[in-house]
C-alpha positions as CSV (number, residue, x, y, z in Angstrom):
1,M,10.3,-27.0,-104.8
2,S,10.7,-28.2,-101.2
3,L,9.2,-31.4,-99.8
4,P,6.6,-29.6,-97.6
5,V,5.4,-27.6,-100.6
6,E,5.2,-30.8,-102.7
7,I,3.1,-32.5,-100.0
8,F,0.9,-29.4,-99.6
9,I,0.2,-29.1,-103.4
10,I,-0.5,-32.9,-103.8
11,G,-2.7,-32.7,-100.7
12,I,-4.8,-29.8,-102.1
13,F,-5.3,-31.7,-105.4
14,I,-6.4,-34.9,-103.7
15,V,-8.7,-33.1,-101.2
16,L,-10.4,-31.0,-103.8
17,F,-10.8,-34.0,-106.1
18,L,-12.4,-36.1,-103.4
19,M,-14.7,-33.2,-102.5
20,N,-16.0,-33.3,-106.1
21,V,-14.9,-29.8,-106.8
22,P,-15.2,-29.2,-110.6
23,I,-12.0,-30.2,-112.2
24,A,-11.5,-26.8,-113.9
25,F,-11.4,-25.1,-110.5
26,V,-9.1,-27.9,-109.1
27,L,-6.6,-27.1,-111.9
28,G,-6.9,-23.4,-111.3
29,I,-6.5,-23.6,-107.5
30,V,-3.6,-26.0,-107.5
31,G,-1.8,-24.1,-110.2
32,M,-2.3,-20.7,-108.5
33,S,-1.3,-22.1,-105.1
34,G,1.8,-23.7,-106.5
35,L,2.9,-20.5,-108.3
36,M,2.2,-18.4,-105.2
37,L,4.3,-20.7,-103.0
38,T,7.2,-21.1,-105.5
39,Q,7.3,-18.0,-107.7
40,D,7.2,-14.3,-107.1
41,L,4.7,-13.2,-109.7
42,P,2.7,-10.0,-109.8
43,L,-1.1,-10.5,-109.5
44,P,-2.0,-9.5,-113.1
45,T,0.2,-12.3,-114.4
46,Y,-2.3,-14.9,-113.0
47,A,-5.1,-13.3,-115.1
48,Q,-2.8,-13.2,-118.2
49,L,-2.0,-16.9,-117.7
50,V,-5.7,-17.8,-117.6
51,T,-6.7,-15.7,-120.6
52,S,-3.6,-16.8,-122.7
53,G,-4.8,-20.4,-122.3
54,I,-7.8,-19.8,-124.5
55,D,-6.4,-17.0,-126.6
56,S,-5.9,-19.5,-129.4
57,F,-7.2,-19.5,-132.9
58,P,-7.5,-23.4,-133.1
59,L,-9.7,-23.5,-130.0
60,I,-12.3,-21.3,-131.7
61,A,-13.2,-24.5,-133.6
62,I,-14.6,-26.2,-130.5
63,P,-17.8,-24.1,-130.0
64,L,-18.3,-23.9,-133.8
65,F,-18.2,-27.7,-134.3
66,I,-20.5,-28.2,-131.3
67,F,-22.9,-25.7,-132.7
68,A,-22.9,-27.5,-136.1
69,G,-23.7,-30.8,-134.4
70,I,-26.5,-29.3,-132.3
71,V,-28.1,-27.7,-135.3
72,M,-28.0,-30.9,-137.2
73,S,-29.5,-32.8,-134.3
74,E,-32.2,-30.3,-133.5
75,S,-33.3,-30.0,-137.2
76,G,-34.0,-33.7,-137.4
77,M,-31.2,-34.5,-139.8
78,S,-29.6,-37.0,-137.5
79,A,-32.6,-39.3,-138.1
80,D,-31.8,-39.1,-141.9
81,L,-28.4,-40.5,-141.1
82,V,-30.0,-43.5,-139.3
83,D,-32.2,-44.3,-142.3
84,F,-29.1,-44.0,-144.6
85,S,-27.2,-46.4,-142.4
86,K,-30.0,-49.0,-142.6
87,I,-29.5,-49.2,-146.4
88,F,-26.0,-50.8,-145.9
89,L,-26.0,-52.2,-142.4
90,G,-29.6,-53.3,-141.8
91,R,-29.2,-56.4,-144.0
92,F,-26.8,-58.1,-141.6
93,R,-27.9,-60.1,-138.5
94,G,-28.3,-57.8,-135.6
95,G,-28.8,-55.0,-138.1
96,L,-30.0,-52.3,-135.7
97,L,-26.9,-52.7,-133.6
98,H,-24.8,-52.2,-136.8
99,V,-27.0,-49.2,-137.7
100,A,-26.4,-47.7,-134.3
101,T,-22.6,-48.0,-134.7
102,G,-22.7,-46.7,-138.3
103,T,-24.9,-43.7,-137.2
104,A,-22.4,-43.0,-134.4
105,V,-19.6,-42.8,-136.9
106,L,-21.5,-40.5,-139.2
107,F,-22.8,-38.3,-136.5
108,G,-19.3,-38.2,-134.9
109,A,-18.0,-36.7,-138.2
110,I,-20.3,-33.8,-137.4
111,T,-20.3,-33.2,-133.6
112,G,-16.7,-34.0,-132.5
113,S,-18.2,-34.9,-129.0
114,A,-18.6,-38.4,-127.4
115,T,-21.4,-37.2,-125.1
116,A,-23.4,-35.6,-127.8
117,D,-22.9,-38.6,-130.1
118,A,-23.9,-41.1,-127.5
119,A,-27.0,-39.1,-126.4
120,A,-28.2,-38.5,-130.0
121,V,-27.8,-42.1,-131.1
122,S,-29.3,-43.4,-127.9
123,T,-32.4,-41.1,-128.3
124,I,-32.9,-42.2,-131.9
125,M,-32.1,-46.0,-131.5
126,S,-33.4,-46.9,-128.0
127,G,-37.1,-47.2,-129.2
128,P,-36.4,-49.3,-132.3
129,L,-33.9,-51.6,-130.5
130,E,-36.4,-52.3,-127.7
131,K,-39.3,-52.8,-130.1
132,E,-37.3,-55.4,-132.1
133,G,-36.4,-57.3,-128.8
134,Y,-32.7,-56.5,-128.6
135,N,-31.0,-57.1,-125.3
136,R,-31.3,-53.7,-123.6
137,E,-28.1,-54.0,-121.6
138,F,-25.9,-55.0,-124.5
139,S,-27.6,-52.3,-126.7
140,T,-26.7,-49.7,-124.1
141,A,-23.1,-50.8,-123.9
142,I,-22.7,-50.8,-127.7
143,V,-24.2,-47.4,-128.2
144,A,-22.2,-45.9,-125.4
145,T,-18.9,-47.3,-126.8
146,A,-19.8,-46.4,-130.4
147,G,-20.7,-42.9,-129.2
148,C,-17.1,-42.4,-128.0
149,L,-16.1,-42.5,-131.7
150,G,-17.6,-39.0,-131.8
151,A,-14.5,-37.9,-130.0
152,V,-12.2,-40.0,-132.2
153,I,-13.6,-39.4,-135.8
154,P,-12.6,-35.9,-136.9
155,P,-13.6,-33.2,-136.3
156,S,-12.8,-34.1,-132.7
157,I,-12.8,-31.7,-129.8
158,N,-10.2,-33.9,-128.0
159,L,-7.8,-33.7,-131.0
160,I,-8.1,-29.9,-131.1
161,V,-7.2,-29.7,-127.4
162,V,-4.3,-32.2,-127.7
163,G,-3.0,-30.3,-130.7
164,S,-3.2,-27.0,-128.9
165,I,-1.5,-28.3,-125.8
166,A,1.4,-30.1,-127.6
167,G,1.7,-27.8,-130.6
168,I,0.8,-30.6,-133.0
169,S,-0.8,-29.9,-136.4
170,I,-4.6,-30.3,-135.9
171,W,-5.0,-31.1,-139.6
172,K,-2.6,-34.0,-139.3
173,L,-4.3,-35.2,-136.1
174,F,-7.7,-35.2,-137.9
175,M,-6.3,-37.3,-140.8
176,G,-4.4,-39.6,-138.4
177,S,-7.6,-40.5,-136.4
178,I,-9.7,-41.6,-139.4
179,I,-8.3,-45.2,-139.8
180,P,-8.3,-45.9,-136.0
181,G,-11.9,-44.7,-135.7
182,L,-13.2,-46.7,-138.6
183,L,-11.3,-49.8,-137.5
184,T,-12.8,-49.5,-134.0
185,G,-16.3,-49.1,-135.5
186,L,-15.8,-52.3,-137.6
187,G,-14.7,-54.2,-134.5
188,L,-17.8,-53.1,-132.6
189,M,-19.9,-54.4,-135.6
190,I,-18.1,-57.8,-135.5
191,I,-18.8,-58.1,-131.7
192,S,-22.5,-57.1,-132.4
193,Y,-22.7,-59.7,-135.1
194,I,-21.4,-62.5,-132.8
195,H,-23.9,-61.4,-130.1
196,A,-26.7,-61.4,-132.7
197,V,-25.9,-64.9,-133.8
198,R,-25.8,-66.1,-130.2
199,W,-29.1,-64.5,-129.4
200,K,-30.6,-65.5,-132.9
201,Y,-31.6,-62.0,-133.9
202,K,-33.1,-61.6,-137.3
203,T,-31.9,-59.2,-140.0
204,S,-33.7,-55.9,-140.2
205,E,-36.0,-55.0,-143.0
206,T,-33.9,-53.3,-145.6
207,P,-35.3,-50.6,-147.9
208,T,-36.1,-51.3,-151.5
209,F,-34.0,-49.6,-154.2
210,K,-36.6,-46.9,-154.7
211,Q,-36.7,-46.3,-151.0
212,S,-32.9,-46.2,-150.8
213,V,-32.7,-43.6,-153.5
214,K,-35.3,-41.4,-151.6
215,I,-33.5,-41.9,-148.3
216,T,-30.1,-41.1,-149.8
217,G,-31.6,-37.9,-151.2
218,K,-32.9,-36.9,-147.8
219,A,-29.5,-37.7,-146.2
220,F,-27.5,-36.0,-148.9
221,F,-27.1,-32.6,-147.1
222,P,-26.1,-34.0,-143.7
223,L,-23.7,-36.4,-145.4
224,M,-22.1,-33.6,-147.2
225,L,-21.0,-31.8,-144.0
226,P,-18.2,-34.2,-143.1
227,V,-17.2,-34.3,-146.8
228,I,-16.9,-30.5,-146.8
229,I,-15.0,-30.4,-143.5
230,L,-12.5,-33.2,-144.2
231,G,-12.3,-32.4,-148.0
232,G,-11.6,-28.7,-147.3
233,I,-9.0,-29.5,-144.7
234,Y,-7.3,-32.3,-146.6
235,S,-7.1,-30.2,-149.8
236,G,-5.7,-27.2,-148.0
237,V,-8.6,-24.9,-148.9
238,F,-9.1,-24.0,-145.2
239,T,-7.7,-24.7,-141.7
240,P,-9.6,-26.8,-139.1
241,T,-10.9,-23.6,-137.5
242,E,-12.1,-22.2,-140.8
243,A,-13.6,-25.6,-141.5
244,A,-15.6,-25.3,-138.3
245,A,-16.9,-21.9,-139.3
246,V,-17.9,-23.3,-142.7
247,A,-19.6,-26.3,-141.0
248,A,-21.6,-24.1,-138.7
249,T,-22.7,-21.9,-141.6
250,Y,-23.6,-24.8,-143.7
251,A,-25.6,-26.5,-140.9
252,V,-27.6,-23.3,-140.3
253,L,-28.4,-22.8,-144.0
254,V,-29.5,-26.5,-144.4
255,A,-31.5,-26.3,-141.3
256,F,-33.4,-23.2,-142.3
257,I,-33.9,-24.1,-146.0
258,K,-34.4,-27.9,-145.8
259,S,-35.8,-28.5,-142.4
260,K,-37.5,-25.1,-142.0
261,M,-36.0,-24.5,-138.5
262,Q,-37.8,-21.9,-136.4
263,F,-35.8,-19.0,-135.0
264,S,-36.8,-20.1,-131.4
265,K,-35.0,-23.4,-132.0
266,F,-32.0,-21.6,-133.5
267,F,-31.8,-19.5,-130.4
268,T,-32.0,-22.7,-128.3
269,C,-29.1,-24.1,-130.3
270,L,-27.0,-21.0,-129.5
271,V,-27.7,-21.3,-125.8
272,D,-27.0,-25.0,-125.8
273,T,-23.7,-24.4,-127.6
274,A,-22.7,-21.9,-125.0
275,K,-23.5,-24.2,-122.1
276,I,-21.7,-27.2,-123.6
277,S,-18.6,-25.4,-124.9
278,S,-18.1,-23.3,-121.7
279,G,-16.9,-26.4,-119.8
280,P,-14.0,-27.4,-122.1
281,M,-13.0,-23.8,-122.6
282,L,-13.0,-23.1,-118.8
283,M,-10.8,-26.2,-118.2
284,V,-8.4,-25.1,-120.9
285,A,-8.3,-21.6,-119.4
286,M,-7.6,-22.8,-115.9
287,A,-5.0,-25.3,-117.3
288,G,-2.9,-22.2,-118.2
289,L,-2.1,-21.7,-114.5
290,F,-1.5,-25.4,-113.9
291,S,0.7,-25.9,-117.0
292,Y,2.8,-22.8,-116.2
293,F,3.3,-24.1,-112.7
294,L,4.5,-27.5,-114.1
295,V,6.8,-25.9,-116.5
296,M,8.3,-23.4,-114.0
297,E,9.1,-26.3,-111.6
298,R,10.4,-28.5,-114.5
299,I,8.1,-31.3,-113.4
300,P,7.6,-32.8,-116.9
301,E,11.3,-32.6,-117.5
302,S,12.1,-34.4,-114.2
303,I,9.6,-37.1,-114.8
304,S,10.8,-37.5,-118.4
305,K,14.4,-38.0,-117.4
306,A,13.4,-40.5,-114.7
307,I,11.4,-42.6,-117.0
308,L,13.8,-42.5,-120.0
309,S,16.8,-43.4,-117.7
310,G,15.0,-46.6,-116.6
311,T,15.1,-50.0,-118.1
312,L,11.6,-50.3,-119.5
313,G,12.5,-49.5,-123.1
314,P,10.1,-47.9,-125.7
315,I,7.6,-50.8,-125.7
316,G,7.3,-50.9,-121.9
317,I,7.1,-47.1,-121.6
318,L,4.3,-46.9,-124.2
319,F,2.4,-49.7,-122.3
320,V,2.7,-47.9,-119.0
321,M,1.8,-44.6,-120.6
322,N,-1.4,-46.1,-122.1
323,A,-2.4,-47.9,-118.9
324,L,-2.1,-44.6,-117.0
325,F,-4.0,-42.6,-119.6
326,F,-6.8,-45.2,-119.6
327,L,-7.1,-45.4,-115.8
328,V,-7.0,-41.7,-115.4
329,G,-9.6,-41.4,-118.3
330,M,-11.8,-43.8,-116.3
331,M,-11.5,-41.7,-113.1
332,M,-12.0,-38.2,-114.5
333,D,-13.3,-36.4,-117.6
334,T,-11.3,-36.6,-120.8
335,L,-10.1,-33.0,-121.1
336,P,-8.6,-32.5,-117.7
337,A,-6.9,-35.9,-118.0
338,M,-5.3,-34.8,-121.2
339,I,-4.5,-31.3,-119.9
340,I,-2.7,-32.9,-116.9
341,L,-0.9,-35.8,-118.6
342,V,0.0,-34.5,-122.1
343,P,2.6,-32.0,-120.9
344,I,4.2,-34.7,-118.8
345,F,4.3,-37.5,-121.4
346,F,4.8,-35.6,-124.6
347,P,8.6,-35.0,-123.9
348,I,8.9,-38.7,-123.0
349,A,7.2,-39.7,-126.3
350,K,9.7,-37.5,-128.2
351,G,12.5,-39.0,-126.2
352,I,11.8,-42.5,-127.5
353,G,11.5,-41.2,-131.1
354,M,7.7,-41.3,-131.3
355,D,6.1,-39.2,-134.0
356,P,4.1,-36.3,-132.5
357,V,1.0,-37.0,-134.6
358,H,1.1,-40.7,-133.6
359,F,1.3,-39.6,-129.9
360,G,-1.6,-37.2,-130.3
361,V,-3.8,-39.7,-132.0
362,M,-2.9,-42.4,-129.4
363,V,-3.7,-40.1,-126.4
364,S,-6.9,-38.8,-127.9
365,F,-8.1,-42.3,-128.9
366,N,-7.2,-43.7,-125.4
367,C,-8.9,-41.0,-123.4
368,S,-11.9,-40.8,-125.8
369,M,-12.7,-44.5,-125.6
370,A,-12.4,-44.4,-121.8
371,M,-15.4,-42.2,-121.7
372,A,-17.6,-45.3,-122.0
373,T,-16.1,-46.9,-118.9
374,P,-17.4,-46.5,-115.3
375,P,-17.1,-44.8,-112.8
376,V,-16.9,-41.5,-114.7
377,G,-17.9,-42.5,-118.2
378,V,-20.0,-39.6,-119.4
379,A,-21.0,-41.4,-122.7
380,L,-22.1,-44.5,-120.7
381,F,-24.1,-42.4,-118.3
382,A,-25.8,-40.6,-121.2
383,A,-26.7,-43.9,-122.9
384,C,-27.9,-45.5,-119.6
385,S,-30.2,-42.6,-118.8
386,I,-31.9,-42.7,-122.2
387,F,-32.1,-46.6,-122.4
388,K,-33.3,-46.6,-118.7
389,T,-30.7,-49.0,-117.6
390,S,-28.3,-48.8,-114.6
391,I,-24.5,-49.0,-114.6
392,S,-24.6,-52.3,-112.7
393,E,-26.9,-53.8,-115.4
394,V,-24.5,-53.0,-118.2
395,T,-21.4,-54.0,-116.3
396,K,-21.1,-57.5,-117.9
397,P,-21.2,-56.4,-121.6
398,M,-19.1,-53.4,-120.8
399,I,-16.3,-55.6,-119.4
400,L,-16.1,-57.3,-122.8
401,L,-16.2,-54.0,-124.7
402,T,-13.6,-52.4,-122.4
403,I,-11.2,-55.3,-123.1
404,F,-11.8,-54.8,-126.8
405,V,-11.2,-51.0,-126.5
406,F,-8.0,-51.4,-124.6
407,L,-6.7,-53.9,-127.2
408,M,-7.5,-51.3,-129.9
409,V,-5.6,-48.8,-127.9
410,L,-2.6,-51.1,-128.0
411,V,-3.1,-51.7,-131.7
412,V,-3.1,-48.0,-132.4
413,T,0.0,-47.5,-130.2
414,Y,2.2,-50.3,-131.6
415,I,1.1,-49.9,-135.3
416,P,2.1,-46.3,-136.2
417,W,1.0,-46.8,-139.8
418,L,-2.7,-46.6,-138.7
419,S,-2.2,-43.0,-137.5
420,L,0.3,-41.9,-140.2
421,A,-0.9,-43.5,-143.4
422,L,-3.2,-40.7,-144.5
423,I,-0.8,-37.8,-143.6
């Protein structure tokens, strides 16, 4: 590829990005422009590249997991998860903050989406937190950050996409993300406890034993969903995509039988699923053009050789890689960030002897947690809109939580055992 073509392609990308063109179309336009200028391909090939990007059995899991999460939320079962969390976490100082984090972990094991997780937990917890006198700005920041665990705790849409791009076992990625996700949730609870002691919050009223039994009974069916998903995958009974189909079917049956969901709400769930899942699927489709352009021009190979021939060493390379992923994750949505960077950095990771599963977990964890950081943190925006706070108001607590998150990224990066222990 000649220098004028390189300048032109980079220029198109920057201009379209600054014009706020949807990133899916940016990827498609840049990829198609690059291929037209450098390759002599027949027109039908472009359509084939787009469709081949989503002609993937694992990607079917994305709309199915989203559908299961929406059904659970619309049927009111997410509120049962909050009550269940209070049994164990409400007894600690700053109990409602712990309950919010615990609920985010439980709901994340159903939805696989950071935005959905943050929005659902914010909707349920904003009222009680305000009523109990909790600092609204800190509460917003905690819920937004905890909501990102929805994209870390399996089943995770981000893990499915990373696995599809890099050809990594999605089952192993699911297992590898459990410990990092739970450890991050525990860290958020510790930060919440320190905040609660400083502000002298009281412990929340905990249910009696009789009430706990009743609450557990109501929460039994939604709690069984992640057990069925992870248990089925871990035991080898079904693949992640088959698990998504089972989860969707289970959620519908429970919603109709237990919660007596109306058909009108069921139809709304289908429409919402189509709206939410169309974005990720379109980005993956357009990424087919972009990725093919990168491969044909051997751009990942050139970057990989340049970095591996340097003097940074594995530790330095991993730090630079994480910093770049985190910064890009702050500036654009998670999926396009991974679609652009994974093909470039995966060969580098293999070049330094990094386990593919460890790489996939690290990338997904990094980009997922960056969804709570401004200026393009969709989980943060969702929480702020529901808590009725502004980005500027939550900046101070978010700085603390962002430092914690990046430290956790480094922990996950430099301690492979966390990602590989359950495989």
